[in-house]
C-alpha positions as CSV (number, residue, x, y, z in Angstrom):
1,M,-28.7,-7.2,-23.8
2,Q,-28.9,-9.0,-20.6
3,L,-26.0,-10.9,-19.1
4,T,-26.8,-14.2,-17.6
5,K,-24.9,-15.3,-14.6
6,A,-22.9,-18.5,-14.9
7,S,-23.1,-21.1,-12.2
8,A,-20.2,-21.1,-9.9
9,P,-17.6,-23.8,-10.5
10,W,-16.7,-26.2,-7.7
11,H,-13.2,-24.7,-7.4
12,L,-14.6,-21.2,-6.5
13,W,-15.7,-22.5,-3.1
14,W,-12.5,-24.3,-2.6
15,V,-10.3,-21.3,-3.5
16,G,-12.6,-18.9,-1.7
17,T,-12.6,-20.9,1.5
18,L,-8.8,-21.3,1.5
19,A,-8.4,-17.6,0.7
20,V,-10.6,-16.6,3.7
21,L,-8.6,-18.9,6.0
22,W,-5.2,-17.7,4.7
23,N,-6.1,-14.0,4.9
24,A,-7.7,-14.4,8.3
25,I,-4.3,-15.5,9.5
26,G,-2.8,-12.3,8.1
27,C,-5.4,-10.3,10.0
28,L,-4.6,-12.2,13.2
29,D,-0.9,-11.5,12.7
30,Y,-1.7,-7.8,12.2
31,L,-3.9,-7.6,15.3
32,A,-1.5,-9.5,17.5
33,S,1.4,-7.3,16.3
34,Q,-0.6,-4.0,16.8
35,F,-2.0,-5.0,20.2
36,Q,1.4,-6.3,21.3
37,V,0.2,-9.8,22.2
38,E,3.1,-11.1,24.2
39,S,2.4,-14.8,23.6
40,Y,2.4,-14.1,19.8
41,L,5.4,-11.8,19.8
42,A,7.5,-14.3,21.8
43,Q,8.3,-16.1,18.5
44,F,10.3,-13.1,17.3
45,T,13.8,-11.9,18.3
46,P,14.0,-8.6,20.2
47,E,15.4,-7.0,17.0
48,Q,12.4,-8.2,15.0
49,R,10.0,-7.0,17.7
50,E,11.6,-3.6,17.6
51,F,11.3,-3.5,13.9
52,F,7.6,-4.0,14.1
53,R,7.2,-1.4,16.8
54,G,9.1,1.1,14.7
55,F,6.6,1.1,11.8
56,P,5.5,4.6,11.0
57,A,1.7,5.3,10.8
58,W,1.7,5.1,7.0
59,V,3.2,1.6,7.1
60,V,0.7,0.5,9.7
61,A,-2.1,1.9,7.5
62,S,-0.8,0.2,4.4
63,W,-0.4,-3.1,6.2
64,A,-4.0,-2.8,7.4
65,L,-5.1,-2.1,3.9
66,A,-3.3,-5.2,2.8
67,V,-4.6,-7.6,5.3
68,W,-8.2,-6.3,5.6
69,G,-8.5,-5.8,1.9
70,S,-7.4,-9.3,1.2
71,L,-9.9,-10.7,3.7
72,A,-12.6,-8.6,2.1
73,G,-11.6,-9.8,-1.3
74,S,-11.7,-13.4,-0.1
75,L,-15.2,-12.9,1.3
76,G,-16.3,-11.1,-1.9
77,L,-15.0,-14.1,-3.9
78,L,-17.1,-16.5,-1.8
79,L,-20.1,-14.2,-2.2
80,R,-19.4,-14.0,-6.0
81,R,-19.2,-10.2,-6.0
82,S,-17.2,-8.4,-8.7
83,W,-15.9,-5.9,-6.2
84,A,-13.7,-8.8,-4.8
85,L,-11.2,-8.1,-7.6
86,Y,-10.9,-4.4,-6.6
87,A,-10.5,-5.4,-2.9
88,F,-7.6,-7.7,-3.9
89,L,-6.0,-4.9,-6.0
90,L,-6.3,-2.4,-3.2
91,A,-4.7,-5.0,-0.8
92,A,-1.9,-5.5,-3.3
93,A,-1.3,-1.7,-3.3
94,G,-1.1,-1.9,0.5
95,M,1.3,-4.8,0.3
96,A,3.5,-2.9,-2.2
97,I,3.8,0.1,0.0
98,T,4.6,-2.1,3.0
99,S,7.1,-4.0,1.0
100,V,8.9,-0.8,-0.1
101,H,9.2,0.2,3.5
102,N,10.3,-3.1,4.8
103,F,12.7,-4.2,2.1
104,L,13.9,-1.0,0.4
105,I,13.8,1.7,3.1
106,M,14.5,-0.5,6.0
107,D,16.6,-3.7,6.2
108,G,13.7,-6.0,6.6
109,A,15.5,-8.8,4.8
110,G,18.4,-8.6,7.3
111,I,16.2,-8.3,10.3
112,M,13.7,-11.0,9.4
113,G,16.2,-13.3,7.8
114,P,15.8,-15.7,4.9
115,G,12.7,-17.3,6.3
116,G,11.0,-13.9,6.6
117,V,11.9,-13.0,3.0
118,A,10.7,-16.4,1.8
119,F,7.4,-16.0,3.6
120,S,6.9,-12.5,2.2
121,A,7.5,-13.9,-1.2
122,L,4.9,-16.6,-0.6
123,I,2.4,-13.9,0.5
124,W,3.0,-12.1,-2.8
125,V,2.6,-15.3,-4.8
126,V,-0.7,-16.1,-3.1
127,A,-1.9,-12.5,-3.7
128,V,-1.1,-12.5,-7.4
129,V,-2.7,-15.9,-7.8
130,L,-5.9,-14.6,-6.1
131,I,-5.9,-11.5,-8.3
132,V,-5.6,-13.6,-11.5
133,Y,-8.2,-16.1,-10.3
134,C,-10.6,-13.4,-9.4
135,A,-10.1,-11.6,-12.7
136,R,-10.8,-14.8,-14.6
137,M,-14.0,-15.5,-12.6
138,K,-15.1,-11.9,-13.3
139,R,-14.4,-12.3,-17.0
140,R,-16.4,-15.6,-17.1
141,N,-19.3,-13.7,-15.4
142,I,-19.1,-15.9,-12.3
143,L,-18.8,-12.8,-10.2
144,R,-21.6,-10.3,-10.3
């Protein structure tokens, strides 16, 4: 039995492009934080900057997995590759590890404030939406 590939719906290009842009911003945030780009870090309080600098290596690695996995998943979605779903799932695992550190082990909510918590929640919402969307595209044989 041969599976035929379905043509890509118009919204795949729209969702994929927005996902690449959204996740590229996450990668830029990661890079600017890791390379201590002063003009970027100036938007944060000294306490917040110290919080970022204090991340142990395992948190930095899980954060990297989250942002780069999300970007890879977004590119995979645009390329209509089935591995995009697995990239998004790996990224979610990295996000989960980072979130446990930031909000359960450390006082990330207190340090980042309500805006930081709300933005973290938004990141999770977008990640879950992308996972569900990608899974649906895979199930419909849009991704190969």
